[in-house]
N, C-alpha and C positions, 0 to 999 in steps of 0.2 A: 741808236741805242742795235744792240746786233740783237736778231730774232736768238730764242733758245725753244732746242726742241728735244724733251724728255731729258734736262739736263742736260745736254751739249751747248755750247753757245756755237751757232754760225753764223757764217759773213752777212750781207746783207743782201737777196736775189739768190742762195748756196740753197732753199730749200726745197729742190725739187720739187718732186712728187707730192713732198704739203701743200704747194703754192697754187697746184693746179685748179682752175674752177668745175665747182660742182655746181654748174650749171645743168647738169644733165638728170642731178637726184629726183626722182619723182615724190609726189605728192606724199606730205607726210599724211596718213588716212589708220584712220581706225576700223574695225581693232584688229588688224594687218592690212600688209599691202607690201608691194616691190622695196620701199623705205628701208625695210632691217634688214634686207638684203645688201643691200647699196653702204649702206651703213657696217656691214659687218668686211664685207667682200671690198666695193669696189673704193672704201674711205681708206687713209695711214690712219696707226694710231695716232700721233698728234689730231689729225682733223677729227677723228672720235673724242679724243678729249676738251679739244677746242668746241665741238657744237655741242657736248655736257657744258661747258663753261659759260657759252653765251644761251642757252635754253635756262643755266641757272639764273643768269644775272639777266634775263624779260623777267621773270618771276617775281610775284611782290613777296614781303617778308611771310605772310601766312600761308602761303603757298608753298615756300619754302621749309615752313614746319609742318607740312604733312611730309615736304617729298620725303623730308627725315625719319620722320616716325615711321615713314612707310618704308625708309631704307634698312630702318632698324630691325623692321618684322622679318624685309626678304634677306638679312643676314643670319639672323633668329641664332646667335651665338654673343652670350653675355660678355664675354673679354673683351670680343671688339666694339659690340655698342655701349657697355661702359665707358669704353675710353673714347667715343664721341664728346668732344667741347660740347659745354650746354652755352645758352643765354646768346643777346644779342651780335655777339662775336661772330658767330656760327654762320650769322643768319646774313652775312655781308656779301656782298658783291665779291664773286670771285676773281683774280688775274687775269684778266687775257691775255695781256702782256708778254706771258711766258709764253704763250704759243704765239708770238707776233709776227705775222706773215702769211700762218697756217691760215685754209679755208677752211670754211666748213659751208653746209646748204642754209644760204641765210632763209631763203623759204620756207624752210622750216618752222626757223626760230620767228617768221612773222604769225606763223598757222597760229603754231605753241603760245602765242602770247596773244594773239587775235581772237582765236576763234576757238578755242578747246577750254572745259573746264574745270577744275579742281581735279577728279574724279579721274579725268580722259589723260590729265599732267601726270597725274601720278602714273599711270599705264604705259606712258611711254616712256617716264625715266625709268620704269622698271622693265618694259623690254631692252632697251639701249642698255641700261645694265648688267641683266643675265648676258646679251651680246656680248659683250667685254670678255677677252684671256683673263686668267686668274694676274694677271702683273697689271691688266690691265683697272683690273677691278679693285687692287690693293692700291693703285695714285689715287681714284675716286674714299676710299677710306682715309687716305694717309693726309687727305685736303680737310679732314674732319676730324680728327684726332690731335 
């Protein structure tokens, strides 16, 4: 299967900067730290999206409900939040194959899954979401509507 980056099909091995290793990513630490700057400045848009997908997929269903509620509060726009799907469908794993071959900081996902409590996970999602540019924020909302 050919990798897809932001809706464009690319031949295998042609992802270039999107597949560069991210082993040099700083530790995921709260309340702040260099990881957020790394996310914003050193990662490509597909890498940022892939990271969000893997963080979401690493969470339990109950945590995902909390993430959605928090996102709706962040958006603070009933026109958008009323379009967000409800029910179990929205809580399923996201398709990581959409960004097949795109790298992400795997240590972050491990820390997120194994070391953070739900309130800290919500803070991580909030910080990452707020760091995204408007187009990337629309991509996130688009997966929920």
